[in-house]
N, C-alpha and C positions, 0 to 999 in steps of 0.2 A: 123570763124577761130577755130580751135581746140586747147585747151590748153596743154601743155604736161601733161602726168599722171605718177603717182609713178609706179615703176616697181613691175610688176605683181609678186605675191607670189605663184601662181598656180603651179610654175615648181617645187616648193619645196615640196608641197602636193604630186603631182606627182611622184615624185622620192622616198618619203617615202613609199607610197603605193606599188611602184614597188620594194623596199628594203624590205617591209616584205610579199610581195608575195613570193619574192625568199627565203625568210627565212622559209616561212611556206613550200614551195617546197622542200627544202633541207630537213626539217623535216619529210615532208611526205615520201620522199626517203628512209630517216633512218628508220622509221616506215616500211615501206615494206621490207628493208633489214632485220631488228631485228624479225619481224614477220616470214619471210623466214625462218630464221636461227633456231628460236624457233619451226617452224612446222617440219624442219629437225630433229631436236633433239628429238622431240616428235614421229617422225616416227620410230626412230632407237630403240625405245622401252624403252630405257634407261632415266626413270624418276627419278630425285633426285632433291634435294633443290636447287640447282645451276640451273637446266632448269626450275623448276617451278617459281623460282625469275626472270630468264630470260623472261619468258612467262608473268610475272604479269607486268614488267618493259615494254616488247612491247606492251601488253593491255594499259597501261596508256599512253605511248607516241602516240598510235593511238587515244586515247579520247583527249589529248592534241592538235592533230593536228586538229581534228574535232573541236574540241572547239575554237580553234583559228582562223580555216577558218570562222567559224559562226560569231565570235565577229568580225572579219576584215571586212565582208562582212557588219553587222550591222552597224560598224563604219563608212564605206565607203557611205553607204546610208544614216546615219545621216548626214555626210558631204554635201552630194548632196543637201539635204533638206534645210541645212543651208545655202548654196550657192545660191540657189532659194530664200529662204526668204530674203537674203542681196540682192540678185539682185531687188526683189520686192521693198524692203525697201528703194533701192538706186534710183530707179526710182520714187517712191513717194515722195522723199525728193528733187529730180530735179524738180518735177511737183510744189511741196510746194515753192521753190525757184522761179521758174517762175511765180507763180502765186503773190508772193508778187512783183516781179519785174514789173507784169503789173498792179499792185494795185498803186505802186509807180509811175507809168507812166516813167520807164526808157525807155532813147533812146537805141536803140541796142547797141550802143557803149558805155553807160554805164553799160549797163547790162553785157556787155561783160568785162569790167573792175571790176565790182563788183564781178561776178563770180570768176575771176582770184585772187581777194583780198581775197573773201571767201577761196578759195583752199591754202591760204598762201603765194602767190607771193609776194614780196615786189614791190615798186612802179618802181625800176630801172628793175626788170625783167618783169614788166607788160608793160613798156615800149617800151622794146626790141620785145618781143612777138607782141605787135600790130604796130611796125614800128613809134612809135610816141614818141614824147619828152615826158620827166619826168615830166615838167610842166602841160602839156595837162592832162597826166593822174592823178596827184594830183586834178588837175581843176574837172575833171569827177570824182574822189572818192569824193569832197567835195559837190558837186551836188547829187552824190548819197546817202551821209550822210543825206543831207538835206533832201532829199525826204522821207527817211527812218525815220526821225525824232531821229537820233543819230548823235553822235559827233566825232566819230572815227570806225576805224575797230574791235575793240575789243566788242564795243557795236552792232555793225552790226552783227558780229558772235554771240553773245549773244541772239540778236534776234530769230536765229534760233535754238539754243541749247535750249532755253526756250519753243521754240514751239516743239522742239523732245521730250521735256520732259512732254509735256501736260501743260505747262503753271504753273506746280506744282513744288515748290521747298520742299525738303523734311526738316523735322524740326530735327536739331541736336539731337542726343541722350545726 
């Protein structure tokens, strides 16, 4: 059985990247226009303070577009690395959970119920997902807690949080 998953946030990141790419494209087009205008002004042979200032502004716009593009590329690469690391960590966490479930000798049904409980679903939701009675789910959770050596869901989650923290609690400042 596959439990429902929270909505993915990837679409939001893709839209932001597309928006930034669009803005960068508009800036690049503006830079091309201004550089062309400055070249035309310089070509006419009339170089005054206004034309020199336009040239400086066009140059700064081009530099801004180049630096913006480089920064956007670096940010997208950093985001890809972070997503890859999260994927690895997520897989490692899933393996950790499975190893605990094996150590506790949970039945497949108990493991399924425990996983749904760890994901934050309440007894009624778990019962609905599994097509079971709420009393059955409560009994399975009670057996999971007993096998894990805890007395409630909070303590069960706490076992995994403590494992993620390396078993070390930070001293208060």
